C-alpha positions, 0 to 999 in steps of 0.5 A: 498495380504500382509498387509491384510484388514486393509491396504485396509481400510487405503488405501481407506481412503487416496485414498479418501482424495486425490481424494476429494482434487483434486475435491475441487481444480478443484472447486476452479479454475472454481469458480474463473474463474466465472463458478459457476455452474460447481464449484458446481458440483465439490464441490458437489461431494466431500462429496461422498468420505469424509463421513461415515468413521470412527476411526480406532478400534473406535465404530461406536456407539460412540460419534465420529462415530455418528458425522462422520457416519459409512460407510455401507463398514465399512471403517476405517481412522486413527485419522489424515486422520479423521481430514482431512476427516472432514475438507474436508467435511466442505469444501463441505458444505461451498463451495456448500453454497457459490456457492448457495448463488452466484446463488441466491439459498438462501434457499439451502445456508442456508442448507449448511451453517448451517451444516457447522456451526455445525462443525465451529461455529466460522466462520464469513464468514458462519454466514455472508453468512447465515445471508444475505441469510436469509435477501434475504429470509425475515427472518429478525430475523435470519439475524439479529441473525447471522449478530449480532453473525458475528459482535461479533467474528469480530467487523471490518469486513465491510461486515458484518457491511454493511449488518447489516446496510442494515438490519436496515430499514427491521428490522423497517418495521416488 
């Protein structure tokens, strides 16, 4: 075999990225068609393709290795591939959270939005979605915190402003 083990690892990462992108596209198509449960299944599969890689030549005990996790098979990816893998991991968390929100699974929405926000802490849509889920779950203080943070990041976002307005009577009732 020409190329050695390094070529196999690189090929594994690029194959995983391509498969995850296909799942994302199919999930997007299903979501737009209103088939939220089927979209959720597609988005959920993304994670098994994108987790556990480490940067080639990197130390899996390093901060980046700890963040991304190390695959049991020791799979490595280039820095560029790691960027794509992490972006697809964010897509997984965000879109799974969105599906759970649409299905009324607010506790799971909070869980996935929290994971996505760990990767993208300034995402207004994630803060909004988690805030609205907290409202539905009766976690008024957490809802207020998320929605106010979202408003600071994007003061003109109509959805955020409307959610904060809807939150006022709930705050008074506490």
